[in-house]
N, C-alpha and C positions, 0 to 999 in steps of 0.2 A: 422756300421763299425767304428772302431776307429784307430787312428794312433798308431804305435808302441811306446813303452816307451824308445826307443833308443834316443840318444842325438839329440837335435834340430839342424837344419842345421848349425847354427852359431858356434856350438861347436863340430860338427862331425870331425873325424880325416881326412876326405877327402873332398875336395871342389867339385870334379867331379868324378862320376862313369860312365865309358864308357862301354856299353854292346856291345861286338863284336869288335874283334881286327883284322879286315881284312883291305882291301885296303882303307877304309874310317876311320874306328874307330881308328886304330893304329896311323896314321898320325895326326888325330885330338887330340888324347890323348897326343902325343909327343909335339905338338905345345902348348897345354895348360900347360903341365908340365914344359916346358922351359920358360913359361911366368908367373911363380910365383904361379901356381895352384898346389894343391896336388891332384894327379890323380890316381884312381884305374881303371885298365882295366880288364874287365871280358871276359873270353873265356872258352869254354868247353873242348878244347884240351890241354892236359897236356904238349905236346911237344911245343906248342906255348907259354904257360905260362913260361916254363923253358927257352926257347930261349930269350924271352923278359927280364925276370928277370936276365939273364946273360948279358944284354946289347947288344943283337944282334936282328936281324929282320928275319922274315920268308917270306917276300915278296920283290919284286924288286920295289923300289921307290927311285929316286935320292935324296941323302942327308938324307934320313930317318935314316940310320944306325947311323950317327953321332949324330942326335938329340935324338934318343932313348938311345944311350950309355951315353950321357951327362945327360939326365933326370934320368936314373936309378942310375948313379953314384951320383947324387945330392940328391937322395932319394925322388924325387917328382913324380916318376912314379913307380907303382908296378902292376904286373899282378896277378890277383886272380881268383879262380875258381867259385866264386859266388858273387852277389852284396853285397856291404857294405854300411853302412850309409854315406850319402853325402849330400851336399847342392843341387847339380844338377845331374840329371841322363840323359845321352844321349843314346838313343837306336839306334844303328848302325848295325843292323843285316840284313841278306839277305832277300830279298822278291822275290823269284823266281816265275815261273809260272808252272802250272801242264801240263800234256801231252795234255790236251784239251784247253790249253791257258787260264786257269782261275788263278786268283791270289792265291798264296800260302802264307797265312799270319800266318802260324804256328809259325815261329820264332819270329815274333812280339808279338804274343799272349804269347808265353813262356817267353819272356823277360819282358813283362808287369807283368805277374804273379810272376816272380822271384824277382822283386823289392818291391812288396807289404810288405813282412815281415820286410823290413829295412827302409821303408819310415818314415821320421820324419816330424813334423809339418812345413808347409811352404815350402816344397821341390818343386823344379822345375823339371818336367819330360818332356823331349824334344824327340820327335820322328823324327829322321833324315832319317830313312829308307824311300825309295820311296814307296808310297802306293796309292791305289785307293781312290777317294774322299769319305769321311765319315768314314775312318778307325779310326782316332783319336777319333772322337765323339762316334762312334757306337761300336768299339771293345776295344780300349785302355782305354777310360774313365770309362766304366762300371767295368772293372777289377780293375783299380787303385782306383777309387772313390767309388765303390760299388753302390748299388741301391739308387739313390738320393731320390726317393720317400719314401724309407724306412730308411731315416736318414743317408745316406752316406755322404762322404766328399763333400764339395762344391768347385768346381773349381773357382779359383780367390780369395778364402778366406782361405780355409784349405790347399789347394794344388794348384799348377799351372801346367797346361798342354798345350803344344803347339807343332805344327809341323813346323820344320825348315829343309826342304829337303836339303840334300847335293847336291852341284852343281859343283863338282870338276872333273878334268880330270886326269885319271891315268897317271903318268909320270910327273905331275906338281901339285900334291896334296898339298904339303907343302906351296907352294906359293898361290894357289887358296883358301885354307882354310882361309887364312888371307885377301887376296885381293878381292875375288869375292863378288859381291853384294849378299845379303841374303834376303830370304823370311821368314817371321815369322808370323805364324797364330795360335793364341790361341783360346781356347774354349770360353774365355771371353776377354774383353778389358784388364782386369787386368792381365790375363795370357799372352796376347800378349806383354804387356808392360814389364812384368818381363823377358820374354824370350828375348826381344829386348835388354834389359839392359845387359844380359849375353853375347850376341854376340858383342855388341858395345864395350865391355871392351877389346876385343882383335882383332876384325876384322876391317880392314881399309875400306872395301867395304861398300856401303850404305846398311842399314837394312830397308827393306820395310815391313810395317805392314799391315796385312790383316786377313781374317778369315782362320780357319784351312782348310776348304774345298777349298778355293781359292788357298792356298799354295799347297795343294795336287794336284789339277788339273793343276796348272801352271807348276810344275815340269814335269808332264807327257806330257803336251803340248810341252814343249821345246824339249824333246826327240822324240816325234812323228813327230814334224816338221823336225828334222834332218833325221829321218828314211824315211820320205816321199821324201825328196830331194835326198837321196842316192838311193832310189828305182827308181827315174827318171833316174839317171845316169846308174844304172844297167840295166834298161829296154832299154836304148839307146845302151848299150853294146850288148844286145841281138839282137836288130835290126841290128846293124852293122855286127855282126857275120852272121846273115841271109843273108845280102846283100853283104858280102865279103868286107866290108869297114873297115878302121882303126878307131876305136872309139876314140883313143887318138888324132888323127888329127882332127876329127870332133869336139871334145870338145875344143881343143886348139883354133880352128878358131871361134867356136861359142862364146867362152869367150872373144874374141876381141870386141864383142858388149858391149857398156858401161853399159847396164842394164841386162846383162846375166852373171851368174856365176854358171855354171854346176859343180857339185862335181865330184870326181873321182869314177868310178866304182870299184868293187872289187869282191872277191869270196863269198861275203855275208855280213851280219852284225852280229857282236857278242858283247860280253860284258854283264855286269849285268844291263845295262840301256837301250840302244837304241833297243836292240833285245827283250826286255821284256816290257818296260813301255807302248808302244802303246797298248798292249793287255789289260792293266789295264783300259785304256779309253774305249776300245771296250767292255770289260766286264761290264762297268758301263752304257753304252748306245749302245747296239749292233745294234739297228735299225738306228742309226744316225752316224755311223762311217764307211761307205762304202769305202771311200778313205784311211783311216788309215789301214783298214783290207786288202785292195788291195795292199798297199805298203808293208805290212808285207809278203804277199804271194810272191810278186816279189823278195824280199830280201831272203826269205827262200828257194826259188827255185834255187838261184844262185849256191850253192854248187853242186847240181845234174848236172848242166850244165858243171861245171868244171870237175867233175868226168867223165862225158861222153866224154869230149874232150881229157882227158888224156888216157882213155881206147881206144879211136879211134887211137891214136898215138901208144899205146902199142901193138895194134893188128898187127902192121906192123913188129914187132920184135918177136924173140923167147926169152921168159923169160927176158924182159928188166929190167934194174935197173932204178928206178924212185926216184929222189931226191926231197923231199919237203922242200922248204926253208921257214921256219917260221911256228909256231904252235899257237902263241898267237893270241888274237883277234884283236890286233892293234900293231903298231910298238913300239919297245924299252921297252916293259914290259914283265912280265912272266905270265900274267893273261890269263887263258885258258877258262874262263867262257863263255859259248855259242859261242865258237870260231868256225867260219866256216872253218878255216884252219885245225883245229883239226878234225872236222867232215869229211872233205875231206880226210885227211891222214888216218883216221880209215877205211874209205870205201876202199881206195886203199890197205891198209894192209890186208884186208880180201880177196883180189883178188889173187887166186893161180897162176895166169898167169904172175905175175910180182913180183919183189923184191923191197922193199921200204927202202930208206935211209932218215933219218930225220936230219935236221939242225935247231936247235933252241938254239941260244947262251945264252938264259936266263934260260935254264933248265939244271940240272945236271943229271937227269935220264929220260929215255924215258917214256912217258905216254901210249905207245902202245906196248904191248907184241909182241916180235918177230921183231920189227922195231927198229934198233939201232939208237942212236944219234951219229952223226959223225961230225967232223969239216968240214967247208965249202969247203976247198981245197980238202979234201979227197972225199967228195960227188961229186964235179965237175969232179974229175979225174975218178971216177968209173961209173958215171951215163950215161945212154943213153937218158933219158928224165929229164929235170929240170922243176919243177913247182914252180914258185915264188908266194907264198901265203901271205907274210907279208913283208913290206918294212922296215925291220930292218936297223938300221944304219950300221951294219956290212956287209950288202949286197949292199950298195949304190954305191960302187966303180965298180960294175959289169957293163960291156958294152956289146952290142951285139957281138962284135968281140972276146970277151972272151969265147963265147959259140958257136962258129961256127960249131963245130962237133956235137953239141947236138940238139935234138928237145926241144923246149922251150914253155911252157905255162906260160905267164906272166899275172897274174890276176890283178896286181896292177899298171901296167905301169912303173915298176922300170927301164926297159930298154929304155923307151921313155922319156928321160930327158927333153924334151921341154915342156911337158904338165904340 
């Protein structure tokens, strides 16, 4: 295998090529483009390319619109349909799971194959997507470098490969891309050093150097830890429901202990990380992850409990109107990936014995056929049952006395302001 005859990284028209312009890729591209880098962002959807090149955004993320508009106007950010020659390639594509909870690495594989024709000598390839341990070495490297025993490219000499997992929080991505500490794990020490230099040029958070496999597992461990703690809160909510106790009061009082900090229960766990990443660890070591798998089951079962609770209330009425407040997987964003709220709403929409109203201030069109999006005030005026699924800022003014005539299922403790 030989590198292409395209320009060397030092003379390429772009400094960085970002593959995937979603909730991580686009903010990262915009941050780099407003810090003096010439950035090309790659996405397969023409509508996304057209939106970005017009200086607009297709996702909800605070302050991102102004950053993209400035970068496009300055000519430092351009959205393109395929990879282009660059000094550095950032792979920021989705890594979902299959129906049987196995990692789906098809997007990572496709991205790795897509950059091969445009790689120049000495290019840096960084996998930011969250992946199971061994993905960079066993999947990406053979594609990008070729068969090393057959004269392929040598990592750390001809090309540089590393894993630097994104560790950002939707709703605060622009700040956290710059301020959060980073993990950088290369295939060789030279790969790690080259990748660390890239992030140290714009990130204020400390850059920690390690192996690729340590970086891969550490990111998964972070989210599995959070998932397990949420599972405890959700299991406690299940216990309180069984005993007829107020889980919010129990948590509030337990958290008065100086060494206890129970998280808030909810309708489940969603998003592209916490609901997915623990399964990557389980797939890598199925016989050694009993706790991780149990936590996943607890959190995955929560939507069914909420659905059953709503249906029990609906059975008291003739064709009741049910208002679901929130569809995103967490407050104040439009992200529906793995959203338990959306799962609950879809199940209720399929019930012929009730009528569903949806309130989601971050969406313009309903994601559920036959269930309209309506303003909050209209939903509260029309509904018989209100189901609070997401603690969006637009809902936080609600108090129990606002909903006296309604039956309420509050899955997030929005109406219990002391917790």
